[in-house]
C-alpha positions, 0 to 999 in steps of 0.5 A: 663326261666322267671326271669333266664338264658336259657341254651342250651344243646348239645348233642355230639355223640361219645364224649365217647366210648369203647377202639379202638386203631388200628395199624393205630392210625391216623384212631383210637386211642381210649383208655377207661382206668379204665372206662367203658360205661353204658347206660343212657336209659331208662331215659332222659339224655344228651347223650346215655351212661356215663362213670362209674369208674372202680372197686378199690381195698383195701387189704383183705388178705395177704397169703405166698406161693412160686410163684405167682398168687392166684387162688380163689373158693368159695361155701357154705360160705367157701372160698379157694385160691391156692396161689403159692405151698400152699393151703389156706382157707380164713375167712370172716375177712381176716384172713386164714389157710394154709392147705398144699402144692401142685405142681406148674408148669408154664403156668398151672393155678390151678383149684378147683371145689367141690361135696358140701354137698354130699360127703364133697370135693373140688377137685383141680388141680395144677401142673398137679397133683390132690388133695382132701380137705375133708371139713369135717376133713379139711385135704388135700391129694394127690389123692392116687388112682393108676387109677388117672392120677397124673402128666397129671391132667390139670383141674377139673370139677363137674357135676351130682355128678362126678368129671372130670379130663382133661388129659394133651396132649391127647384127654381124660378125666376121671370121679371119683366114685359118690360123691367121689374124692378119688376113680377113676377107670381106665376104666372109661375114655372117649377119643373124636373121633370127632376131632383129636387134643388134648384137652386142655380145659373144662368147665361146663355150664349148664348140659353140658361140653365144650370141646375145643382142640388145633383146634376145639371142642365139647360138652358133655352131660350126657346121663344117661349110667350106664357104662359111663354117658357122651356122646358128642352131636350128630351134634354139633362140633365147628371149634375153639379151644383155646390155654390153659385152663384158657381162657375158662370161664363161663360168664352170661348164657354162656361161652367165650374163645380165639380161636386157630384153624388151620386158626390162633388165637386170636378171642375172641368168645362168645357162642351163643348156640353151635355157637361161635360168635365173640366179639372181634375187630380188635384193640383187636385182635392186642393186643392179637396176639402181646402177648404170647398166651400160657400164656393167663388168663381170669377170669369173674365177674359181678358187678351191671348188667355188666358182665366182661371178663378179659384178662391178656395179657403178654407184654401188657401195660393194661388188656382188658376187654369185657363187655357182658351186653354193647358188649363193651371193656375198659381197666383197669390198673395201672398208673406208675407215675415215669415212665409215663407208664401203667401197667396191672391190678393186679387182675388174679382170682376171687370169689364172696363170703360173699357179696364181690368181692374177687380177687387174685393178679398176682404179690403177695400173696395178695387177694383184695376186689374189688368194684366200691365203692372203689376209690383207688388201695390199691396194695401190694408191 
């Protein structure tokens, strides 16, 4: 270039990429920790992708409660948390109110769903018990109806005016009265017949309910029957189940989960319509199968066009994360400088409220604000 220095730019292929540490590290020992890829196209850049920083954390709220793992829920400008044995409401300024206690059970992740302004209720399952929070009276009560399966409520969902509860160690689920989670009929119960394995996970996606057992799965819909409105979709049967209720998650326009079947375990699937599609790599499957599959916990979030499926693994040094938008895996973690080791990422749950990504801590009763615009991890002790 006239009057200056001519510079040649060299594009180096595969200089950056996803995490992919194989059992034979001489073949591949790639690790991308606390960063993730983003496509350069349609612009003109020096490479096809670049590395963006993973989100940082700052304390939003501090909660008290025995046990760990803060589970979060947000709807209609109100946010709630199950922190150990306590049920909290969170407010936009980070303050909170404790509305009462709930049961806890190791390995059973609490669930929350709501019927909104039609019933003014939040349905909580925790420690295999079921609770209703009245959003008008601001009261938390144990469901008193004798037909409700107390001590067996492993997960809850809401669809078409009904709360659904998955019954522990069975092939059955039950529905509430229309728009009333305090009213349950012992006859409003259904049991799967297409598969013989017990159901372990339930998740609504669109206007369908995905049920996954310990080996197989099926999908139900609302057929409008006045006696019992839900029925399995004919011809749809999955030859993959999952290990626990916490790994089946909505993400983007579909669902993802970690499989368990008669052939084996530890493969991560995303649903392509009704067809499971493997998205895990051999490296990720090595991580999963080297951990305790009964304690896997997954959560999802979307930030700046990337949909992430985050997976906590007992015994792993980081948290593997799948970027659905890129089809790539990275890792998140906290660097322990004195001991020169990584520890898994602290968040264990997520909700998006008041324009903020809020995440619950897996070790303390802390709720963080998470953002790629935060360049630190302000972790509670």
